[in-house]
C-alpha positions as CSV (number, residue, x, y, z in Angstrom):
1,M,182.4,77.7,123.4
2,E,182.3,74.0,122.8
3,S,179.5,73.1,120.4
4,I,177.9,69.8,119.4
5,H,175.7,68.8,116.5
6,C,172.0,68.4,117.4
7,N,170.6,64.9,117.8
8,S,167.2,64.0,116.5
9,L,164.5,64.9,118.9
10,V,160.7,64.1,118.9
11,T,158.8,67.2,117.8
12,P,155.2,67.6,118.9
13,N,152.7,69.1,116.4
14,F,152.6,72.6,117.8
15,S,150.7,75.6,116.6
16,L,152.6,78.9,116.5
17,N,150.6,81.1,118.9
18,Q,147.5,81.5,116.6
19,R,145.3,82.4,119.5
20,H,147.9,85.0,120.7
21,R,147.9,86.6,117.2
22,R,144.1,86.8,117.1
23,I,144.2,88.6,120.4
24,N,146.9,90.9,119.2
25,R,144.9,91.8,116.1
26,A,141.7,92.6,118.1
27,V,143.6,94.8,120.4
28,L,145.3,96.6,117.5
29,D,142.0,97.2,115.8
30,R,140.5,98.7,118.9
31,R,143.5,100.8,119.5
32,D,143.5,102.2,116.0
33,A,139.8,103.1,116.2
34,L,140.4,105.0,119.3
35,L,143.4,106.9,117.9
36,R,141.6,108.1,114.9
37,S,139.1,109.8,117.2
38,L,141.8,111.7,119.2
39,N,143.6,114.7,117.8
40,A,145.1,115.5,121.2
41,V,146.9,112.2,121.4
42,E,150.2,111.2,119.8
43,L,150.8,107.5,119.4
44,R,154.3,106.5,120.5
45,R,156.6,105.2,117.8
46,R,156.6,101.7,119.2
47,R,154.4,99.3,117.2
48,T,151.8,97.7,119.4
49,C,151.1,94.3,117.9
50,S,151.7,92.5,121.2
51,A,148.8,91.9,123.5
52,V,151.0,93.2,126.3
53,R,152.1,96.4,124.7
54,T,151.6,99.7,126.4
55,S,150.5,102.6,124.2
56,N,152.5,105.6,125.2
57,F,150.6,108.9,124.7
58,S,152.4,112.3,124.4
59,V,150.6,114.6,126.7
60,T,151.9,118.2,126.6
61,A,152.1,120.2,129.7
62,A,149.3,122.5,128.5
63,A,146.9,119.5,128.2
64,T,147.8,117.7,131.4
65,D,145.7,118.0,134.5
66,V,148.4,116.2,136.5
67,G,150.7,119.1,135.8
68,G,148.2,121.5,137.4
69,R,147.1,123.2,134.1
70,N,143.7,122.7,132.6
71,S,142.5,123.2,129.0
72,T,140.0,121.8,126.6
73,D,142.5,119.3,125.4
74,A,142.9,118.1,129.0
75,S,139.2,117.4,129.3
76,V,139.2,115.6,126.0
77,M,142.2,113.5,127.2
78,T,140.5,112.7,130.5
79,T,137.3,111.6,128.7
80,A,139.2,109.6,126.2
81,M,141.2,107.8,128.8
82,S,138.0,107.1,130.8
83,G,136.5,105.6,127.6
84,V,139.5,103.4,127.2
85,E,139.3,102.2,130.7
86,R,135.6,101.4,130.3
87,G,135.7,99.8,126.9
88,I,139.0,98.1,126.6
89,R,140.3,96.9,130.0
90,V,139.6,93.4,130.9
91,G,137.8,93.1,134.2
92,N,137.7,95.8,136.9
93,S,141.1,97.4,137.3
94,S,142.1,98.3,140.8
95,S,142.5,101.9,141.9
96,A,146.2,101.2,142.4
97,L,146.6,100.4,138.6
98,E,144.6,103.5,137.7
99,Q,146.9,105.6,139.9
100,L,149.9,104.1,138.1
101,D,148.4,105.0,134.7
102,I,147.8,108.6,135.7
103,E,151.4,109.0,137.1
104,R,152.9,107.5,134.0
105,G,150.9,109.5,131.5
106,V,150.0,106.4,129.5
107,C,146.9,104.4,128.7
108,V,147.1,100.6,128.8
109,P,144.5,99.1,126.4
110,F,145.4,95.5,127.3
111,R,147.4,94.5,130.3
112,K,148.7,91.1,131.1
113,Y,148.8,91.9,134.8
114,S,145.9,92.8,137.0
115,P,144.9,91.6,140.5
116,E,141.8,89.9,139.0
117,T,143.8,88.1,136.3
118,V,146.4,86.8,138.8
119,R,143.6,85.6,141.2
120,S,141.8,83.8,138.4
121,K,144.9,82.2,137.0
122,V,145.9,80.9,140.5
123,L,142.5,79.7,141.7
124,E,141.6,77.9,138.4
125,S,144.3,75.3,138.7
126,R,143.8,72.0,140.4
127,G,145.0,71.8,143.9
128,A,145.3,75.6,144.1
129,V,144.2,75.9,147.7
130,V,146.6,73.3,148.9
131,S,149.4,74.9,147.0
132,L,148.6,78.4,148.2
133,V,148.3,77.4,151.8
134,S,151.6,75.4,151.6
135,R,153.5,78.2,149.9
136,G,151.9,80.9,152.2
137,V,153.0,79.0,155.3
138,E,156.5,78.7,153.9
139,I,156.7,82.4,153.1
140,V,155.1,83.6,156.4
141,W,157.2,81.2,158.5
142,T,160.5,82.1,156.8
143,L,159.9,85.9,156.8
144,G,158.4,85.8,160.3
145,L,161.4,84.0,161.7
146,Y,163.7,86.6,160.1
147,W,161.6,89.4,161.4
148,S,161.7,87.9,165.0
149,T,165.5,87.9,164.8
150,L,165.4,91.6,163.9
151,M,163.1,92.3,166.9
152,Y,165.4,90.3,169.2
153,D,168.4,92.3,168.0
154,F,166.5,95.5,168.7
155,L,165.4,94.5,172.2
156,V,168.9,93.5,173.3
157,G,170.4,96.7,171.7
158,R,172.6,95.1,169.1
159,D,170.5,95.9,166.0
160,E,173.2,98.2,164.5
161,E,176.2,96.0,165.0
162,V,174.7,92.9,163.4
163,V,173.4,94.8,160.3
164,P,176.0,93.3,157.9
165,F,175.2,89.8,159.0
166,R,171.4,90.3,158.9
167,A,171.7,91.9,155.4
168,R,173.6,88.8,154.1
169,Q,171.0,86.6,155.8
170,L,168.2,88.5,154.0
171,R,170.0,88.0,150.6
172,N,170.4,84.3,151.1
173,L,166.8,84.0,152.4
174,L,165.5,85.6,149.2
175,C,167.6,83.3,147.0
176,N,166.2,80.3,148.8
177,L,162.6,81.4,148.4
178,G,162.9,81.2,144.6
179,P,162.8,83.4,141.4
180,S,160.0,85.7,142.5
181,F,161.9,86.7,145.6
182,I,165.2,87.0,143.8
183,K,163.5,89.5,141.5
184,A,161.9,91.2,144.5
185,G,165.3,91.5,146.1
186,Q,166.7,93.1,143.0
187,V,163.9,95.7,143.0
188,L,164.4,96.4,146.7
189,A,168.1,97.1,146.0
190,N,166.9,100.2,144.3
191,R,164.1,101.3,146.6
192,P,165.5,103.4,149.5
193,D,161.9,104.3,150.3
194,I,161.3,100.7,151.4
195,I,164.6,99.4,152.7
196,R,167.6,101.1,154.5
197,E,170.8,101.8,152.6
198,D,173.1,99.2,154.2
199,Y,170.6,96.4,153.3
200,M,170.3,97.9,149.8
201,N,174.0,97.6,149.3
202,E,173.9,94.0,150.2
203,L,171.0,93.3,147.8
204,C,172.9,95.0,145.0
205,I,175.1,92.0,144.8
206,L,172.1,89.6,144.8
207,Q,173.0,87.2,142.0
208,D,170.4,86.1,139.5
209,D,172.6,83.1,138.6
210,V,171.0,79.7,139.4
211,P,171.8,76.1,138.4
212,P,170.7,75.5,134.8
213,F,167.9,73.1,134.1
214,P,168.6,70.0,131.8
215,N,169.4,70.5,128.1
216,E,166.8,67.9,127.2
217,V,164.0,70.0,128.8
218,A,165.2,73.2,127.2
219,F,165.5,71.6,123.8
220,N,161.9,70.2,124.1
221,I,160.6,73.7,124.9
222,I,162.4,75.2,121.9
223,E,160.8,72.5,119.6
224,E,157.4,73.1,121.2
225,E,157.6,76.8,120.6
226,L,159.0,76.7,117.1
227,G,157.1,73.7,115.9
228,Q,160.1,72.1,114.2
229,P,162.8,69.6,115.1
230,L,165.9,71.3,116.5
231,E,168.2,70.0,113.8
232,A,165.9,71.5,111.1
233,I,166.6,75.0,112.4
234,F,170.1,74.9,113.9
235,S,173.2,73.1,112.5
236,K,174.8,73.1,116.0
237,I,174.1,74.3,119.5
238,S,176.3,74.6,122.6
239,S,176.3,71.7,124.9
240,E,176.4,73.9,127.9
241,T,174.4,77.1,128.8
242,I,176.1,80.4,128.2
243,A,174.2,81.8,131.2
244,A,171.5,80.6,133.5
245,A,169.2,82.9,135.5
246,S,166.1,82.6,137.6
247,L,163.7,82.9,134.7
248,G,165.6,81.3,131.9
249,Q,168.9,80.3,130.3
250,V,170.9,81.0,127.1
251,Y,172.6,78.8,124.5
252,R,174.7,79.7,121.5
253,A,173.7,78.1,118.2
254,T,174.2,78.4,114.4
255,L,171.3,78.7,112.0
256,R,171.3,76.0,109.5
257,A,169.8,78.1,106.7
258,T,172.3,81.0,106.9
259,G,175.2,79.9,109.0
260,E,174.7,82.9,111.4
261,D,175.5,82.5,115.0
262,V,172.6,83.3,117.3
263,A,171.7,83.3,121.0
264,I,168.8,81.3,122.1
265,K,167.0,82.3,125.3
266,V,164.8,79.6,126.8
267,Q,162.3,80.1,129.7
268,R,162.4,77.8,132.7
269,P,159.7,75.1,132.6
270,Q,156.6,75.7,134.7
271,I,157.9,79.1,135.9
272,E,154.7,81.0,135.1
273,P,152.4,79.3,137.6
274,I,155.0,79.8,140.3
275,I,155.2,83.5,139.5
276,Y,151.4,83.9,139.5
277,R,151.1,82.1,142.8
278,D,153.7,84.2,144.5
279,L,152.2,87.4,143.1
280,F,148.8,86.4,144.5
281,L,150.4,85.8,147.9
282,F,152.4,89.1,147.7
283,R,149.3,91.1,147.1
284,T,147.4,89.3,149.8
285,L,150.1,90.1,152.4
286,A,150.4,93.6,151.1
287,S,146.7,94.3,151.9
288,F,147.6,93.9,155.6
289,L,150.3,96.6,155.2
290,N,148.3,99.3,153.5
291,G,147.9,101.4,156.6
292,F,151.6,101.3,157.4
293,S,152.5,102.0,153.8
294,L,150.1,105.0,153.5
295,Q,151.7,106.5,156.6
296,K,155.3,106.0,155.5
297,L,155.2,106.1,151.6
298,G,151.9,107.9,150.9
299,C,150.5,105.0,148.9
300,N,149.0,101.5,149.4
301,A,151.4,98.6,149.7
302,E,149.3,96.9,147.0
303,L,150.4,99.6,144.5
304,I,154.0,98.6,145.0
305,V,153.2,95.0,144.4
306,D,151.2,95.9,141.3
307,E,154.3,97.8,139.9
308,F,156.5,94.8,140.6
309,G,154.0,92.3,139.2
310,E,153.6,94.2,135.9
311,K,157.3,94.2,135.2
312,L,157.8,90.6,136.3
313,L,155.1,89.3,133.9
314,E,156.5,91.5,131.1
315,E,159.9,89.7,131.6
316,L,158.1,86.3,131.3
317,D,156.8,87.1,127.8
318,Y,159.6,86.7,125.3
319,T,157.5,88.0,122.4
320,L,157.4,91.3,124.3
321,E,161.2,91.2,124.6
322,A,161.5,90.7,120.9
323,R,159.4,93.8,120.3
324,N,161.6,95.7,122.8
325,I,164.6,94.7,120.6
326,E,162.8,96.0,117.5
327,D,162.0,99.3,119.2
328,F,165.7,99.7,120.2
329,L,166.7,98.9,116.6
330,E,164.3,101.5,115.3
331,N,165.6,104.1,117.8
332,F,169.3,103.6,117.1
333,K,169.0,102.8,113.4
334,D,170.8,106.1,112.4
335,D,173.3,106.0,115.3
336,P,176.7,104.7,114.2
337,T,177.9,104.4,117.8
338,V,175.4,101.8,119.1
339,K,175.0,98.1,118.2
340,I,171.6,96.4,118.9
341,P,171.4,92.7,118.0
342,G,168.9,91.7,115.4
343,V,166.0,89.5,116.4
344,Y,164.5,86.6,114.4
345,K,160.8,87.1,114.9
346,N,159.9,83.9,113.1
347,L,161.9,82.0,115.6
348,C,160.4,83.6,118.7
349,G,157.6,82.6,121.0
350,P,156.4,83.4,124.5
351,R,159.1,81.0,126.0
352,V,161.8,81.2,123.3
353,L,163.8,84.1,121.9
354,V,166.4,83.9,119.1
355,M,168.6,86.9,118.4
356,E,171.9,87.8,116.8
357,W,175.0,86.7,118.7
358,I,177.2,89.5,119.9
359,D,180.9,89.0,119.8
360,G,182.2,91.8,122.1
361,I,184.5,92.6,125.0
362,R,183.1,92.8,128.5
363,C,182.9,96.5,129.4
364,T,184.5,95.9,132.8
365,D,187.8,94.8,131.3
366,P,189.8,98.0,130.4
367,Q,192.9,96.2,129.4
368,A,191.1,94.0,126.9
369,I,189.4,97.1,125.4
370,K,192.8,98.8,125.1
371,D,194.4,95.7,123.6
372,A,191.6,95.7,120.9
373,G,192.8,99.2,119.9
374,I,189.6,100.9,121.2
375,D,190.0,104.4,122.6
376,L,188.8,104.2,126.2
377,N,187.7,107.9,126.5
378,G,185.9,107.6,123.1
379,F,184.1,104.4,124.2
380,L,183.0,106.0,127.5
381,T,181.6,109.1,125.6
382,V,179.7,106.8,123.3
383,G,178.2,104.9,126.3
384,V,177.1,108.0,128.2
385,S,175.5,109.6,125.1
386,A,173.7,106.3,124.3
387,A,172.3,106.1,127.9
388,L,171.1,109.8,127.8
389,R,169.5,109.3,124.5
390,Q,167.5,106.4,125.8
391,L,166.3,108.4,128.8
392,L,165.7,111.9,127.5
393,E,165.1,111.4,123.8
394,F,163.4,108.1,123.3
395,G,161.8,107.5,126.7
396,L,162.6,103.8,126.3
397,F,165.7,102.7,128.2
398,H,167.5,99.5,129.2
399,G,166.5,98.7,132.8
400,D,169.3,96.3,133.6
401,P,172.6,97.6,132.0
402,H,174.9,95.5,134.3
403,P,178.4,94.5,133.0
404,G,177.0,91.2,131.5
405,N,174.6,93.1,129.3
406,I,177.0,95.7,127.8
407,F,179.9,95.1,125.5
408,A,182.5,97.0,123.6
409,M,182.6,96.1,119.9
410,Q,185.9,95.9,118.0
411,D,185.0,99.0,116.0
412,G,184.4,101.1,119.1
413,R,180.6,100.8,119.3
414,I,178.7,100.0,122.4
415,A,176.5,96.9,122.3
416,Y,173.5,96.1,124.5
417,V,171.9,92.6,125.1
418,D,169.0,91.3,127.2
419,F,166.0,93.5,126.7
420,G,163.5,91.8,129.0
421,N,163.7,94.5,131.6
422,V,163.1,97.9,129.9
423,A,161.2,100.9,131.1
424,V,159.1,103.5,129.3
425,L,158.9,107.2,130.2
426,S,155.9,109.0,128.6
427,Q,156.4,112.4,126.9
428,Q,154.7,113.9,129.9
429,N,157.3,112.3,132.3
430,K,160.2,113.3,130.1
431,Q,159.0,116.9,130.0
432,I,158.6,117.0,133.8
433,L,162.1,115.6,134.3
434,I,163.4,118.4,132.0
435,D,161.3,120.8,134.1
436,A,163.0,119.6,137.2
437,V,166.5,120.1,135.7
438,V,165.5,123.7,134.6
439,H,164.1,124.4,138.1
440,A,167.4,123.1,139.6
441,V,169.4,125.4,137.3
442,N,167.2,128.3,138.2
443,E,167.3,127.3,141.9
444,D,163.5,127.2,142.1
445,Y,163.3,124.5,144.7
446,G,159.6,125.0,145.4
447,E,158.7,124.1,141.8
448,M,161.2,121.2,141.9
449,A,159.3,119.8,144.9
450,N,156.1,120.1,142.8
451,D,157.8,118.2,140.0
452,F,158.3,115.3,142.4
453,T,154.6,115.3,143.1
454,R,153.8,115.3,139.3
455,L,156.1,112.4,138.8
456,G,154.5,110.3,141.6
457,F,157.2,110.5,144.2
458,L,154.8,112.3,146.5
459,A,151.0,111.9,147.0
460,K,149.0,114.6,145.3
461,D,147.9,116.5,148.4
462,T,151.3,116.4,150.2
463,D,152.5,119.6,151.7
464,V,155.9,120.1,149.9
465,S,157.0,123.1,152.0
466,P,159.0,121.0,154.5
467,I,160.7,119.2,151.6
468,V,162.0,122.3,149.8
469,P,164.9,123.1,152.2
470,A,166.0,119.5,152.1
471,L,166.1,119.5,148.3
472,E,167.9,122.8,148.3
473,A,170.6,121.4,150.7
474,I,171.1,118.3,148.5
475,W,171.4,120.2,145.3
476,Q,173.6,123.0,146.7
477,N,175.9,120.4,148.3
478,S,176.2,118.4,145.1
479,A,176.5,121.3,142.7
480,G,179.0,123.1,144.9
481,K,181.5,120.3,144.5
482,G,181.8,120.9,140.8
483,L,182.2,118.4,138.0
484,A,185.4,116.9,139.5
485,D,183.7,115.5,142.5
486,F,180.1,115.1,141.4
487,N,178.7,111.6,141.1
488,F,175.2,110.1,141.1
489,R,176.0,107.7,143.9
490,S,176.7,110.5,146.4
491,V,173.5,112.4,145.3
492,T,171.5,109.1,145.6
493,G,172.9,108.5,149.0
494,Q,171.7,112.0,150.2
495,F,168.3,111.4,148.6
496,N,168.0,108.0,150.3
497,K,168.2,109.8,153.6
498,L,165.5,112.2,152.5
499,V,163.0,109.4,151.8
500,Y,163.2,108.3,155.4
501,D,162.1,111.7,156.7
502,F,159.2,112.3,154.3
503,P,156.4,110.1,152.8
504,I,158.3,109.6,149.5
505,R,157.7,106.7,147.2
506,I,160.0,106.0,144.3
507,P,157.9,104.8,141.3
508,E,159.2,101.6,139.8
509,R,160.1,103.2,136.5
510,F,162.3,105.8,138.2
511,S,163.9,103.2,140.4
512,L,165.0,101.7,137.2
513,V,166.3,105.1,136.0
514,I,168.3,105.4,139.1
515,R,169.6,101.9,138.9
516,S,170.5,102.3,135.3
517,L,172.4,105.6,135.9
518,L,174.2,104.2,138.9
519,T,175.2,100.9,137.2
520,Q,176.5,102.7,134.1
521,E,178.4,105.3,136.2
522,G,180.0,102.3,138.1
523,I,181.1,100.8,134.8
524,C,182.6,104.1,133.8
525,F,184.6,104.3,137.1
526,T,185.7,100.7,136.6
527,L,187.1,101.5,133.2
528,K,188.5,104.9,134.2
529,P,188.5,105.7,138.0
530,D,188.8,109.5,137.4
531,F,186.1,109.6,134.7
532,K,183.8,112.7,135.0
533,F,180.3,111.5,134.1
534,L,178.9,115.0,134.0
535,E,181.6,116.3,131.6
536,V,180.0,114.1,129.0
537,A,176.4,114.5,130.2
538,Y,176.3,118.3,130.4
539,P,177.4,118.9,126.7
540,Y,174.8,116.4,125.5
541,V,172.0,118.0,127.4
542,A,173.1,121.5,126.2
543,K,173.2,120.3,122.6
544,R,169.6,118.9,123.0
545,L,168.3,122.1,124.5
546,L,169.8,124.2,121.7
547,T,169.0,122.0,118.7
548,D,166.0,119.9,119.4
549,P,162.9,121.2,117.5
550,N,160.5,119.9,120.1
551,P,158.3,122.9,121.2
552,A,158.5,121.7,124.8
553,L,162.3,121.8,124.8
554,R,162.2,125.2,123.1
555,E,160.1,126.4,126.1
556,R,162.6,125.0,128.6
557,L,165.5,126.6,126.8
558,I,163.7,130.0,127.2
559,Q,163.2,129.2,130.9
560,V,167.0,128.5,131.3
561,L,168.0,131.7,129.5
562,F,165.7,133.9,131.5
563,K,166.0,134.1,135.3
564,D,163.6,136.5,137.1
565,G,162.9,138.1,133.8
566,V,166.5,138.9,133.1
567,F,168.4,137.4,130.1
568,Q,171.4,135.3,131.2
569,W,174.1,136.0,128.6
570,K,176.6,133.7,130.5
571,R,174.2,130.8,130.4
572,L,173.8,131.1,126.6
573,E,177.6,131.2,126.1
574,N,178.0,128.2,128.4
575,L,175.3,126.2,126.5
576,L,176.9,127.0,123.2
577,S,180.4,126.0,124.4
578,L,179.1,122.8,125.9
579,A,177.1,121.9,122.9
580,K,180.1,122.5,120.6
581,E,182.1,120.3,122.9
582,N,179.7,117.4,122.5
583,V,179.8,117.6,118.7
584,A,183.6,117.9,118.8
585,K,184.0,114.8,121.1
586,M,181.8,112.7,118.9
587,S,183.2,113.8,115.6
588,S,186.8,113.4,116.7
589,N,186.2,110.0,118.4
590,P,189.0,107.8,117.0
591,N,186.7,104.8,117.2
592,L,184.2,106.4,114.8
593,R,186.2,108.0,112.1
594,V,184.6,105.9,109.3
595,K,181.1,106.4,110.7
596,R,178.5,109.1,109.9
597,V,178.9,111.5,112.8
598,E,177.9,115.1,112.5
599,S,180.9,117.5,112.6
600,K,179.1,120.8,113.2
601,L,176.5,122.1,115.6
602,D,173.5,122.8,113.4
603,L,171.7,125.8,114.9
604,T,169.8,126.8,111.8
605,D,166.3,125.8,113.1
606,T,167.1,127.2,116.6
607,I,168.0,130.6,115.1
608,K,164.9,130.5,112.9
609,D,162.6,129.7,115.8
610,G,164.3,132.4,117.9
611,A,163.7,135.0,115.2
612,R,160.1,133.9,114.8
613,L,159.6,134.1,118.6
614,F,161.2,137.6,118.7
615,L,158.7,138.8,116.1
616,L,155.6,137.2,117.4
617,D,156.0,137.2,121.2
618,E,155.8,140.7,122.7
619,G,156.9,139.6,126.1
620,I,160.1,137.9,124.8
621,R,160.7,140.8,122.5
622,R,160.6,143.2,125.4
623,K,162.8,141.1,127.5
624,L,165.5,140.7,124.8
625,I,165.4,144.5,124.1
626,L,165.9,145.1,127.8
627,A,168.7,142.6,127.8
628,L,170.5,144.4,125.0
629,T,170.0,147.8,126.8
630,E,170.4,146.8,130.4
631,D,172.0,149.3,132.7
632,S,171.5,152.1,130.1
633,K,174.1,150.7,127.7
634,L,174.2,148.5,124.6
635,H,175.5,145.0,125.3
636,V,177.4,144.8,122.1
637,E,180.3,142.9,123.7
638,E,178.0,140.0,124.8
639,L,176.5,139.8,121.3
640,V,180.0,139.7,119.8
641,D,181.0,136.9,122.1
642,V,177.9,134.8,121.2
643,Y,178.5,135.5,117.5
644,R,182.1,134.2,117.8
645,L,180.9,131.0,119.3
646,V,178.5,130.3,116.5
647,E,180.1,131.8,113.4
648,D,181.8,128.5,112.4
649,E,178.6,126.5,113.1
650,V,176.1,128.6,111.0
651,D,176.0,128.8,107.2
652,I,174.9,132.4,106.8
653,P,173.7,132.2,103.2
654,T,171.7,129.0,103.9
655,L,170.2,130.6,107.0
656,A,169.2,133.7,105.1
657,M,167.5,131.6,102.4
658,E,165.6,129.6,105.1
659,V,164.5,132.9,106.8
660,V,163.3,134.4,103.4
661,R,161.5,131.1,102.6
662,D,159.7,131.2,105.9
663,L,158.7,134.9,105.8
664,P,155.1,134.3,104.4
665,N,154.4,132.0,107.4
666,V,155.9,134.4,109.8
667,F,153.9,137.3,108.4
668,R,150.7,135.2,108.6
669,D,151.4,134.3,112.2
670,F,152.2,137.9,113.0
671,V,148.8,139.1,111.5
672,L,146.9,136.4,113.4
673,S,148.7,137.3,116.6
674,W,148.0,141.0,116.1
675,S,144.3,140.5,115.3
676,N,143.9,138.2,118.3
677,S,145.4,140.9,120.6
678,V,143.1,143.5,119.1
679,L,140.0,141.3,119.6
680,T,141.1,140.5,123.2
681,D,141.5,144.2,124.1
682,R,137.9,144.8,122.8
């Protein structure tokens, strides 16, 4: 990239976000005071210094009223969350936002978006009424004209044959209406509950590329945010933008102090008032569609706008993106297969982000990857494992992993950039997702439908009985094809048809999950058309079920191994084989030979927990004894098969020492369990 030396520019005397920091500190103090009073709440690992940070609470299934089970902890949690809503939220939050908080299993102590905030921001500006009326007329006229063409097509009976043309027309219309509508179109491309599939396919190619704004304007914004002349910080900066999008643009530069190459992301000038104005108009228009939305989706149209508005305002705050990068760095700090760029916090502000420059190969160029000596299969394995860790382990995942945001490093690692659009899944949501997988494995489609309700796809009082046969048909059809023909796009296509027949709403965070999985699967197919996504995904999930010490996952493992009260020997063998396959693939990856990758499946903790459960849980003990003596014979052969699978993975002397060391605790728990049963009987 051609670069030029910076010219001297006038630098205004600019204070570095002092008011923003004071707000952050106040929010942090209030949050810490609340957390000290709650034993039932686990603060998410993410540091919440930003005024726009969401505190993510771990809520176990036993303490979650949403999951249908009540306990003392549940009432404590409900009371605590009510206190947060009363004492911390700014203004009166709408019922739509409260519903979102319940579905997500999170508490938001300070939110940048609320309908009241948007209204006050828009109406406080000079000429607000004239601007709103003018923009409102433009939107209503443009969309109304488009709607009238659709009605005409329907009346003359040509509505189906002109779909491709009308879909392209919609895409161009959204581009012409500006950044808010471009973002809205990208969201609609993943919302089969709102728009039909052929239109979705057209919106999937909706480009976020727009002409760049002048360098002089961008450089002035950088100086205003950083409070220094450009040449004092950077020795050179590219004369042209590396990329330009609807919300901002990117330059490549070199730090004067260290000589390091960096990427500078600069927000478009005066973009925030435009976004706030459009969000106000979106919500106003949505209020007229609530009745229709309740009938078709089971929720208010305003709730959909609120979901969209929250994500859009998060993307506008580059300090939040900097914190997202830090969170990803923390999550993957011990993972030798993933590269996350460093961020220079002292050079970041609400409108400017400076991060490490990534020199990588575009992940859609298989020949370039091979020419660099990178093993293609190994790189794909690394990519799928990284995506699954984000979703199932961290609950924090990249929401926009398109080919421009994912690169192959020369050493075989996968690199991610652009962290403005990330999504968070609470511990509660992750556990329900795993529940859904377990219910699918056990073919319990009634409970799977209830899982959809708990995740927010269905309204709370929806009768799920008509949905159960449809879910069964989708799963049976997909699972029956086997690994060779299974792909997420085909399953998503079948699910898209389901949402038209039932009042299903896809929550925004899960639309991002679907988008993320589909995009990354598409990248895999681009690099290797015969790639089997599930051949990598299944072994990873099996390994997590077998080795993760999380009590919730231990419970799900038991649910998988027992079906209708009968122990499933074959499932245990399959899980062990798949988990070993995952470890073998990662440890033998030619791209990672010099990295710290585990070479054995560590089952020590799993066996210890299993032994403890056998001793303490009478129900499990009875089921296991029945499994060993089923059909009036000892199942020694099955035990031998299982032992052969794990004999190379378990260090017997070490395991024996661990068990002996844990005996006092086991004995104590056994006595407590026995005394509790005696007291209960009395």
